[in-house]
N, C-alpha and C positions, 0 to 999 in steps of 0.2 A: 871440208873434205877436198883433198887435192885431186886435180885432174889428172888422169892417166893419158899419156901421149897416145894419139890414135895411129901413130906409125909403129907398127910391130916388127917391121923388117929389120930394125937395128939389133933386136935381141929376140930371136925365136926359140930360145931355149925352153924345154919343158921344165927346167929346174929353176926357172925365176921364182923369186919368193911369192909373187901374187899368183902365179900359175900353181905352185905348190899349195898355197893356201886355199885357192878355189877347189882343187882336187882333194884335199884333205877332208872337205865337207862331205864328199862322196864316201870317203873313208869312215867318217863318223856316222852318217845317216844309215849306212848299210849295217852298221852294228846293231841298230834297232831293227831294221827290217828283217835281218837274219835271225836274231835271237828271240825277239818278241813275236814277230808276225809268222815267220816260218817255222821256227824250231821249237819253242817252249809253251807260249801261251795256249795255243789250241790243244796241244797235248795235255797240259795241265788241266784244262777244262774238261776234256774228253776222258783221259786215262786216270787222272788223280781225283777229280771231283765227281766223275761218273755222269756228266751231262752229255746229250747228244751233240753231234757235229754242228747242228744248226744254231746253237747258242753262240758260238764264235762267228759262224758264217753270217748270220743276220746282223750281229754287232759290227762286223767289218763292212757289210754292205751298207749299213746306216752311215758309218763314217764316210764312205766313198760317195754315198748320195749327197751328203753335205758338201763334200769337196766338189763334186760335179756341178752343184748349184752355185757355189760361191767363188770357186777358183777362176772362171773366166772373167768375172768382174775385177778380181784382185789383179789379175794379169794385165787388164786394160788399165787399171790405175797406176800399175808400175811403169807404163809407157810414158806417163806424164809427170813424174816426180822422181827425184833422186833420193829415194828412201827404200830402195830394195833391201839393202843390208839391215835396216831397222825392222822391217816386216819380217825378214828371214830370222833374225835374232828372236823376236817375240814368239814366233811360231815354234822355233826350235826349243826354247825355254819352256813353253807350255807343254810340249810333247814330253820332254825330259821330266818335268815335275809330275805330270800325270803318271808316267811309268814308274817313277820313284815311289809314289804313294801306293801302288798296287799291292805290295807285300803287306801292307798294314790292314788290307781288307780281309775280314774273317771269311773263311770258305763258305759260310752260310749265306753271306750277302753277295751272291753271284751277280746280281743285277747292278750293284754298286761298282763291282769290278769291271763289268762290261761297259758301264757308263764311262768310267776312267779310260778304258781302252778306245772307246768312241772318240773322246776328246783327244787323246794322244795321237790316234792315227789320223784324224782330221788335221791336227796341227802339223803332223809330219808332212801330209800331202800338200797342205796349204803353202808350205815353204818352197815347194818345188818350182813353181813358175818364176819366182824371184831368183832362186838359185840358177836355174837354166839361163835366164837372161843375163846374169852376172857373167857368164861365160864370155860374152862379148865385151866385157870390161877388161878382160886379160888376153884376148885373142881375136883374130879375124881371118876372114877367107879360109883357104885350105888349112891353114894352121889351127883354126878352130876345130876342125874335123879331128886333128891328131890330139888336141888338148881334151876334146870330148872323150876320146878313147883312153887318154891318160887318167882322166877323172874316173871313168868307169872302172879301170884297172885298180886304181887306188881304192875304190869302193869294195872290190872283191878282196883285196888285201885286208881291209877293215873287217870284212865278214869272217875271214880266217882267224885273225888275231882276236877279234871280238869273241868268237866261239871258244878259242883257247883260254882267253883270259877269264871268261865267265864259267868255264866247265868246272874249276875247283869249287866254286860256290854252289854247283849243283850236285856233284858227286863226291867232292873231298879229294879228288885225284885228277891227274892229267895223264891219260893213257897208261894207267898202272902204276904211276909215281904219286904217292901220297903227299898231299900238300900240307905243310905245317900250319897249325892254328885254323884250319878250315875243315870241318867234318862233312860239309855239304848239306844243303837244306832242301834238295830236290829241285824240281823245275821252277818253283816260286823263287828260289835263290838267284835265278838269273835276272830278275827284273831290275833291282836296284843298281848293280854294277853296270848293266847295259845302259841305263839312263845316264850314269856318271860318265861312261866312256863316250857316249854320244855328245854330251855337252862339252867335255874336255877337248875332243878332237875337232869340234867345230869352230873353236875359238880362233885358229889361225886365219880363217877366211875373214872374220870380223876385224882383225888386226892388220892383215897384209894386203887385202884386196882393196884397191882404190876404185870405188864405183864411178864409172864414167857419167859425168853430169848429163841430164836431159837438156837439149838445146833450149827449149821453150817450156817451161813447167806450167801446168795447169792445175787448178784446184778441182779434184774429182770427187763427186759423191758416188754412192753405190748406184743411184738411178741413172747418173750420167754414164757410169762404167757399164751398166747393162745395155744402155742405148749403144755405147761404143762397141760392145760385144755383138750386138744384133747387126750393127753396120759392119762389123768384121765378117759375120756370116754371109751377109749379102755381098760383101766386097770379094768373097772368095771366088765369085765369078770372074773377077778381074785377073785373077792369078791362076791359070789353068792348072788343074790337078790338086789344088790345095784341099778342097772339100772332099774329093775322092780319097786323097791320102789320109785325111783325118778319119773318114769312115773305115778305111782299111786298117788303120792303126787301132781303131776300137777292136776289131776282131783279133788282131795280134796280141793287144794288151789283155783282152778277155782271157785268152788261153794261157799266156805267160804268167800273168798275175795269179791265176788259179792253181798253176803248177807250183808256183813258189809258196803259196799258202799250204799246200797239202803234201809236199814232198816228204816232210818229216813224218806225218802220220801214215803216209803210203809206205815208206821204208819200215816203219815199225810194224804195221798190221799185215801188209801184203808180202813184203820181202822177209820180215822176221828178224831185222837187225836189232841188236841191243843198243843201249844208250850211247856207249863209246863208239860202236860201229856206225851209228847214225852221224854222229859228229865227224868222224873220220871221212865218211862218204861225202858229206857236205864240204869239208875242207878240200878234198881232192877235186870235187866238182867246181869249187870256187877258185882253186889254183888254175884249173883249166879256163875258167872265166876271165881271170887275169890275163892269161896268155892270149885268149880270144880277143880281149878288148884291145891289147896292144897290136896284135896281128891285124885285126880289122881296121884299127886307127890307121896303120901304115898303108894298108890296102886302099883305104878310102881316099887317100892322097893320089892314087894313081888310077883307080878304077871309078867307073861311074857308080854313084851311090845306089841308084835304083837296081842295077844288075846285082850288086853286092848284097842288097837287101833281099832280093828274090832268092838268091842262092841260100841265104840264111834261113828263110821261111821254108823253103823246100827241105832243108836239113831237120828243121823242127818237126815237120810233118812225118818224115820217115823215122825220126827218133821216137816220137810218141807211139807210132804204131808198133815199133820193136818193143817198147816197154810193155805194151798189151799182150803180144803174142809170145813173149819169152818170160819165163819165171827163173831163169838160170842166174844165180847171184853173180857169176862172173860177167855175164852180159850186162846186168844192172850196173856194175861197177864201171864198165867201159862206157856204156851209154850215158851214165852220169857225167862223165868227163866231157863227152861229145855235147851234151846238152848245155854244160857249162860254157864251152866255147861259143856255141850258138847264142846263148843268152847274153854274154859280154858283146858279142858282135852285133846283135839287134839293138841294144840300148846305145852302142857307140855310134851307129849310123842313123838312128831315128831323129835325134835332135838336129844334126846338121842337114839332113834331108828336108826337114820342114823349113829350117832357117834360110835355105837357099831357094825355096819356092815363094818366099814372101819378102816384102820390103823391110830393110833393116830397122827403120824407125817404128815399125808396128810389131816387133818381135814379141813384146810383152802380151799384146793382145792375142796373137796367134799361138803363143805358148800357153795362154790361158785356154784357147779352144782346144789345143793339143792335150792339156790337162783334163779338160772336159771329156774328150774322147776317151782317154785312158781311165779316168775315174768312173764314167758311166760303165765302161767295161768291167771295172773292178767291183762295182755295185752289182751288176747282173752276173758276172761270171761265178762267184761263189754260190749264188742261188741256183744257177744251172747245175753246178756240181752236186749241191745238196739234193736237188730233185732227182738227178740220175742215180745217186747213191741210194736214196730211199726207194726208188722204183726197182733197183735191182738187188735189193736185200734178199739173201738166200731164202727167207721165209715168205717173201712176196710171190704172187702168182707169176709175174714176169720173171723174177729171179729163178724160181723153180723151173719154169719152162726153158730158160736159157741153160741152166745147169744140166738138165735132161738132154737137151739138144746137143750140147757140147760134151756131154759125158764126163763132167767134172767130178773129182773126188771131193770128200768133205773138207779136206785141208785146202785145196785150191778154190773151193766155193766161197770161202770166207773173204777172199780177195776180190770176188766178182764185182761187187759194187764200185770199187775204186778202179778197177781196169775199165769198166764201163765209163767211168768219169774221164779217164785219160783218153779213151777213144773219141768222146764227145768233144774234147779239147782240140784233137787232131782235125775233127770236122770243121770246127770253128776257124782253125787255121787255114783250111782249104778255101772257106768262103773269103776270108780276108785277102788270100793271094789272088783269087779271081778278080776281086775289085781292084787290087793294087796293080794288076798288070797293065791297066790303061793310064796310070799316073805317068806324066812326061818325066824325062830326065831332068834333074836340077840344072839350072842354067848358070847361076852365080858361083863360078869357081875361082875367080880371082882373089886378090888380096883385099878388096875394098869391101 
């Protein structure tokens, strides 16, 4: 594998082939996260198969628990070997294969389908530390901030096009235009094309990105990697603010991941959107996320990352509260766009924020810890959501008391559990913000 020059000043274009290849992986993997995780699989389980929310939520949490346990070690291993692309390919292929098999599972074998989803989602998550670290094979310094935003923006473009490409397999039409040769197979029809698109658009990274070789490679076992992780946790004391940042990120990820998981079912049950309206809502929100990713990427080149992240989190808290207090569809459409901008902004700034708090030679280790923080949040967040939804069911004692106290009608009472869930996520964001406020400003802003 050829070495990439460490001097990025000669060509800082975001349209370099290796930069585009790296960014297209974000394009590819968000096709999976949008279509499978956010839009169709949970609704297929709840609305089509008639199971409770917790079937999906528990399976998702199990996959994230596995990721939380294994990803820090994988990240540490990536610091000591030039095999990031190999690991990323294996995990990507496993995810796509598992999702592609899902349509073959009979509806009565729900636990087989859930097991495949656990494997797929774990593999998807397991690739993230390797992908994040490869950012610094194509960019460095402040340019990496911009490229991070470029990748996130491409990811949201992937979400939009992925929804549009897959929609004919679900409904047999695209926004009223009947597609030839496709009658629509319902939500289950989204699984195979999503897997194919994920694999197809991930290929440019493997062909175009030249992984920067590790200066001194070491043979790493899992036991050594975990010792390395533990050393990393202890060494966070050497780098002020790193541990606090990871804890704050846990709360941010907790709320954001849970919103992503449940936005489709929220729009269906609470807002009352039809299938095409849900897709259009997510497309508009995703277009806003693309704009937010580019805008925040440029702002990150001139603003302090901590200041920018705090403003983004304040926006998240306010937006979630507005979702709870308003049932007006026009407000929901507007807030969907605002949340899209904030989502793109948060993910654009979070990677560079961590990277500039830690030494470059330990990026894999700390991105592994970063993944541990996010995946632990994703393990617990859906369980918190499920607990709140169950507690505030209209036929529960707490739900009935709340309905009587607020004077809710029967129509609005059906959405109470989900509104309570959204409010709990706003509270989680507030906790994260309180912790984050004492994180120091990042220091490494040069090109090195």
